DSSP file (Angstrom, degrees, kcal/mol; ACC not computed):
  #  RESIDUE AA STRUCTURE BP1 BP2  ACC     N-H-->O    O-->H-N    N-H-->O    O-->H-N    TCO  KAPPA ALPHA  PHI   PSI    X-CA   Y-CA   Z-CA
    1    1 A M              0   0    0      0, 0.0     2,-0.0     0, 0.0     0, 0.0   0.000 360.0 360.0 360.0 137.3    7.1    3.7  -44.7
    2    2 A G        -     0   0    0      1,-0.1     2,-0.2     0, 0.0     0, 0.0  -0.246 360.0 -95.8 -78.9 167.4    7.3    7.3  -43.2
    3    3 A K        -     0   0    0      1,-0.1    -1,-0.1     2,-0.1     2,-0.0  -0.491  38.8-110.4 -83.8 149.0    5.7    8.6  -40.1
    4    4 A T     >  -     0   0    0     -2,-0.2     4,-1.6     1,-0.1     5,-0.2  -0.271  29.1-107.3 -71.1 163.7    2.4   10.2  -40.1
    5    5 A K  H  > S+     0   0    0      1,-0.2     4,-1.9     2,-0.2     5,-0.1   0.869 120.6  51.6 -54.9 -43.4    2.0   13.9  -39.3
    6    6 A K  H  > S+     0   0    0      1,-0.2     4,-2.1     2,-0.2    -1,-0.2   0.847 107.7  50.3 -67.7 -35.2    0.5   13.0  -36.0
    7    7 A E  H  > S+     0   0    0      1,-0.2     4,-1.7     2,-0.2    -1,-0.2   0.781 110.1  49.4 -73.3 -21.0    3.3   10.8  -35.0
    8    8 A L  H  X S+     0   0    0     -4,-1.6     4,-2.6     2,-0.2    -2,-0.2   0.841 110.6  53.1 -83.1 -29.6    6.0   13.4  -35.9
    9    9 A E  H  X S+     0   0    0     -4,-1.9     4,-1.7     2,-0.2    -2,-0.2   0.897 108.7  48.5 -65.1 -38.9    4.0   15.9  -33.9
   10   10 A E  H  X S+     0   0    0     -4,-2.1     4,-2.7     2,-0.2     5,-0.2   0.916 111.0  51.4 -61.7 -46.1    4.0   13.5  -30.9
   11   11 A L  H  X S+     0   0    0     -4,-1.7     4,-2.8     1,-0.2     5,-0.2   0.956 110.8  48.7 -55.4 -48.5    7.8   13.0  -31.3
   12   12 A E  H  X S+     0   0    0     -4,-2.6     4,-2.3     1,-0.2    -1,-0.2   0.862 110.2  49.9 -56.5 -37.1    8.3   16.7  -31.3
   13   13 A E  H  X S+     0   0    0     -4,-1.7     4,-2.6     2,-0.2    -1,-0.2   0.896 110.6  49.2 -65.3 -45.8    6.2   17.1  -28.3
   14   14 A I  H  X S+     0   0    0     -4,-2.7     4,-2.0     2,-0.2    -2,-0.2   0.917 111.6  50.0 -66.7 -40.3    8.2   14.3  -26.4
   15   15 A K  H  X S+     0   0    0     -4,-2.8     4,-2.7    -5,-0.2    -1,-0.2   0.929 112.7  47.9 -66.6 -43.5   11.5   16.0  -27.4
   16   16 A R  H  X S+     0   0    0     -4,-2.3     4,-1.8    -5,-0.2    -2,-0.2   0.899 112.4  47.8 -61.0 -40.4   10.1   19.4  -26.2
   17   17 A L  H  X S+     0   0    0     -4,-2.6     4,-2.2     2,-0.2    -1,-0.2   0.803 109.1  53.3 -73.8 -28.9    8.9   17.9  -23.0
   18   18 A K  H  X S+     0   0    0     -4,-2.0     4,-2.2    -5,-0.2    -2,-0.2   0.958 111.4  48.9 -61.8 -50.5   12.4   16.1  -22.4
   19   19 A A  H  X S+     0   0    0     -4,-2.7     4,-1.9     1,-0.2    -2,-0.2   0.867 111.5  47.8 -61.4 -39.1   14.0   19.5  -22.9
   20   20 A E  H  X S+     0   0    0     -4,-1.8     4,-2.4     2,-0.2    -1,-0.2   0.875 110.0  52.0 -64.9 -38.5   11.7   21.2  -20.4
   21   21 A T  H  X S+     0   0    0     -4,-2.2     4,-2.0     1,-0.2    -2,-0.2   0.866 110.2  47.8 -70.5 -33.3   12.2   18.5  -17.9
   22   22 A E  H  X S+     0   0    0     -4,-2.2     4,-1.7     2,-0.2    -2,-0.2   0.892 111.2  52.3 -75.7 -34.6   16.0   18.8  -18.0
   23   23 A A  H  X S+     0   0    0     -4,-1.9     4,-2.6     2,-0.2    -2,-0.2   0.898 111.4  45.9 -56.3 -47.3   15.7   22.6  -17.8
   24   24 A L  H  X S+     0   0    0     -4,-2.4     4,-3.0     1,-0.2     5,-0.2   0.899 109.6  55.5 -68.5 -37.4   13.5   22.3  -14.7
   25   25 A K  H  X S+     0   0    0     -4,-2.0     4,-1.8     2,-0.2    -2,-0.2   0.887 110.6  45.7 -67.6 -35.8   15.9   19.7  -13.2
   26   26 A K  H  X S+     0   0    0     -4,-1.7     4,-2.6     2,-0.2     5,-0.2   0.937 111.8  50.0 -73.5 -49.0   18.7   22.2  -13.6
   27   27 A A  H  X S+     0   0    0     -4,-2.6     4,-2.6     2,-0.2     5,-0.2   0.949 111.5  49.4 -43.6 -56.2   16.8   25.0  -12.2
   28   28 A Y  H  X S+     0   0    0     -4,-3.0     4,-2.5     1,-0.2    -1,-0.2   0.874 109.3  52.3 -56.2 -43.3   15.8   23.0   -9.2
   29   29 A A  H  X S+     0   0    0     -4,-1.8     4,-2.4    -5,-0.2    -1,-0.2   0.937 110.4  47.3 -62.7 -46.6   19.3   21.9   -8.7
   30   30 A E  H  X S+     0   0    0     -4,-2.6     4,-2.0     1,-0.2    -2,-0.2   0.892 113.7  48.4 -61.4 -42.1   20.6   25.5   -8.7
   31   31 A L  H  X S+     0   0    0     -4,-2.6     4,-2.3    -5,-0.2    -1,-0.2   0.862 110.4  50.1 -63.4 -38.0   17.8   26.6   -6.3
   32   32 A S  H  X S+     0   0    0     -4,-2.5     4,-2.5    -5,-0.2    -2,-0.2   0.905 110.9  49.5 -69.1 -40.8   18.5   23.8   -4.0
   33   33 A F  H  X S+     0   0    0     -4,-2.4     4,-2.4     2,-0.2    -2,-0.2   0.906 114.3  46.1 -63.8 -40.7   22.3   24.7   -4.0
   34   34 A H  H  X S+     0   0    0     -4,-2.0     4,-2.6     1,-0.2     5,-0.2   0.917 111.6  51.1 -70.1 -40.5   21.5   28.4   -3.2
   35   35 A H  H  X S+     0   0    0     -4,-2.3     4,-2.3     1,-0.2    -1,-0.2   0.902 111.8  46.9 -66.8 -39.5   19.1   27.5   -0.6
   36   36 A K  H  X S+     0   0    0     -4,-2.5     4,-2.3     2,-0.2    -1,-0.2   0.897 110.8  52.8 -64.1 -39.9   21.6   25.2    1.1
   37   37 A C  H  X S+     0   0    0     -4,-2.4     4,-2.8     2,-0.2    -2,-0.2   0.884 109.1  48.4 -56.4 -45.0   24.2   27.8    0.9
   38   38 A S  H  X S+     0   0    0     -4,-2.6     4,-2.4     1,-0.2     5,-0.2   0.938 109.8  52.0 -58.8 -50.4   22.0   30.4    2.5
   39   39 A Q  H  X S+     0   0    0     -4,-2.3     4,-2.3    -5,-0.2    -2,-0.2   0.887 109.3  49.2 -64.7 -36.3   21.1   28.1    5.3
   40   40 A T  H  X S+     0   0    0     -4,-2.3     4,-2.8     2,-0.2     5,-0.3   0.957 109.8  54.1 -66.0 -45.3   24.9   27.3    6.0
   41   41 A V  H  X S+     0   0    0     -4,-2.8     4,-2.7     1,-0.2    -2,-0.2   0.922 108.8  46.4 -50.2 -45.7   25.5   31.0    6.1
   42   42 A L  H  X S+     0   0    0     -4,-2.4     4,-2.3     2,-0.2    -1,-0.2   0.921 112.2  51.7 -63.2 -47.0   22.8   31.5    8.6
   43   43 A E  H  X S+     0   0    0     -4,-2.3     4,-2.5     2,-0.2    -2,-0.2   0.922 112.5  44.2 -50.6 -54.2   24.1   28.7   10.7
   44   44 A V  H  X S+     0   0    0     -4,-2.8     4,-3.0     2,-0.2     5,-0.2   0.935 114.1  49.6 -61.4 -48.8   27.7   29.9   10.8
   45   45 A A  H  X S+     0   0    0     -4,-2.7     4,-2.2    -5,-0.3     6,-0.3   0.862 109.1  52.9 -65.1 -34.5   26.6   33.4   11.4
   46   46 A D  H  X>S+     0   0    0     -4,-2.3     4,-1.1    -5,-0.2     5,-0.9   0.939 113.8  43.0 -60.5 -50.5   24.4   32.2   14.2
   47   47 A E  H  <5S+     0   0    0     -4,-2.5     3,-0.3     1,-0.2    -2,-0.2   0.935 116.3  47.0 -65.3 -46.7   27.3   30.4   15.8
   48   48 A L  H  <5S+     0   0    0     -4,-3.0    -1,-0.2     1,-0.2    -2,-0.2   0.835 125.7  26.6 -70.3 -36.5   29.9   33.1   15.3
   49   49 A F  H  <5S-     0   0    0     -4,-2.2    -1,-0.2    -5,-0.2    -2,-0.2   0.360  99.0-126.0-114.2   7.1   27.8   36.0   16.6
   50   50 A D  T  <5 +     0   0    0     -4,-1.1    -3,-0.2    -3,-0.3    -4,-0.1   0.912  49.8 158.0  45.8  55.2   25.5   34.1   19.0
   51   51 A L      < -     0   0    0     -5,-0.9    -1,-0.1    -6,-0.3    -5,-0.1   0.611  46.7-132.9 -83.3 -13.7   22.4   35.5   17.4
   52   52 A G     >  +     0   0    0     -6,-0.4     4,-1.9     1,-0.1     5,-0.2   0.727  60.1 137.8  73.9  14.0   20.1   32.9   18.6
   53   53 A L  H  >  +     0   0    0      1,-0.2     4,-2.7     2,-0.2   -10,-0.1   0.887  67.0  54.0 -65.8 -41.0   18.6   32.4   15.2
   54   54 A Q  H  4 S+     0   0    0      1,-0.2    -1,-0.2     2,-0.2     7,-0.2   0.949 113.7  43.4 -61.3 -43.8   18.5   28.6   15.3
   55   55 A E  H >4 S+     0   0    0      1,-0.2     3,-0.6     2,-0.2    -1,-0.2   0.849 115.5  48.2 -70.4 -30.6   16.6   28.8   18.6
   56   56 A K  H 3< S+     0   0    0     -4,-1.9    -1,-0.2     1,-0.2    -2,-0.2   0.810 122.8  33.3 -81.7 -30.1   14.3   31.6   17.4
   57   57 A Y  T 3X S+     0   0    0     -4,-2.7     4,-2.1    -5,-0.2    -1,-0.2  -0.079  80.3 123.1-115.1  34.4   13.5   29.8   14.1
   58   58 A K  H <> S+     0   0    0     -3,-0.6     4,-2.3     2,-0.2     5,-0.2   0.941  75.5  49.6 -59.9 -54.3   13.6   26.1   15.4
   59   59 A E  H  > S+     0   0    0      1,-0.2     4,-2.7     2,-0.2     5,-0.2   0.924 111.5  48.6 -51.7 -53.3   10.1   25.3   14.2
   60   60 A E  H  > S+     0   0    0      1,-0.2     4,-2.1     2,-0.2    -1,-0.2   0.883 112.5  48.7 -60.1 -38.4   10.7   26.7   10.8
   61   61 A L  H  X S+     0   0    0     -4,-2.1     4,-1.8    -7,-0.2    -1,-0.2   0.825 109.4  53.0 -71.7 -27.5   14.0   24.7   10.5
   62   62 A A  H  X S+     0   0    0     -4,-2.3     4,-2.4     2,-0.2    -2,-0.2   0.940 110.0  46.6 -61.7 -47.6   12.3   21.6   11.6
   63   63 A I  H  X S+     0   0    0     -4,-2.7     4,-1.7     1,-0.2    -2,-0.2   0.858 113.9  49.4 -70.5 -31.8    9.7   21.9    9.0
   64   64 A A  H  X S+     0   0    0     -4,-2.1     4,-2.1    -5,-0.2    -1,-0.2   0.872 109.2  51.4 -66.8 -38.8   12.4   22.7    6.3
   65   65 A K  H  X S+     0   0    0     -4,-1.8     4,-3.1     2,-0.2    -2,-0.2   0.906 110.6  49.8 -66.3 -41.3   14.4   19.7    7.4
   66   66 A E  H  X S+     0   0    0     -4,-2.4     4,-1.5     1,-0.2    -2,-0.2   0.895 109.5  50.0 -64.5 -37.0   11.3   17.5    7.0
   67   67 A Q  H  X S+     0   0    0     -4,-1.7     4,-2.6     2,-0.2     3,-0.3   0.919 110.3  50.7 -65.0 -44.2   10.5   18.8    3.6
   68   68 A K  H  X S+     0   0    0     -4,-2.1     4,-2.6     1,-0.3    -2,-0.2   0.958 110.1  50.3 -61.6 -50.3   14.1   18.1    2.6
   69   69 A K  H  X S+     0   0    0     -4,-3.1     4,-1.4     1,-0.2    -1,-0.3   0.810 110.6  48.5 -62.1 -29.1   13.8   14.5    3.9
   70   70 A K  H  X S+     0   0    0     -4,-1.5     4,-2.4    -3,-0.3    -1,-0.2   0.933 111.3  51.6 -72.3 -47.6   10.5   13.9    2.0
   71   71 A Q  H  X S+     0   0    0     -4,-2.6     4,-1.0     1,-0.2    -2,-0.2   0.910 109.0  49.7 -58.4 -44.2   12.2   15.3   -1.1
   72   72 A D  H  X S+     0   0    0     -4,-2.6     4,-0.6     1,-0.2     3,-0.5   0.871 110.1  49.8 -55.8 -42.1   15.1   13.0   -0.8
   73   73 A E  H >< S+     0   0    0     -4,-1.4     3,-0.7     1,-0.2    -2,-0.2   0.844 108.1  54.6 -72.9 -35.5   13.0    9.9   -0.3
   74   74 A N  H 3< S+     0   0    0     -4,-2.4    -1,-0.2     1,-0.2    -2,-0.2   0.692 100.2  59.2 -70.0 -19.2   11.0   10.8   -3.3
   75   75 A K  H 3<        0   0    0     -4,-1.0    -1,-0.2    -3,-0.5    -2,-0.2   0.718 360.0 360.0 -79.8 -22.1   14.2   11.0   -5.5
   76   76 A K    <<        0   0    0     -3,-0.7    -1,-0.2    -4,-0.6    -2,-0.2   0.407 360.0 360.0 -74.7 360.0   14.8    7.3   -4.6
C-alpha cells in the first residue's frame, strides 16, 4: 500500500529539516573555527607586542570562556 499525500509531505519536511540542520551545524563549526582563530591571533599579538589586551578585556574574555564552557557541556 502506498503512502498518503500527507505522509509524503511529512517525509519531505523531515528531509528538508535534516538538510537544514546539517547546513546549520556546518555554518556553526566554521564560525566557531574563525572565532577561535581570531581569539588566538589576539592572544599572540598581545603577548608579542605587550598591548595589555587580555588585561583590558579580561571581563569579556571571562564571559566568552564561560559561554564556551556551557556550549561544550550542552554538546555532551
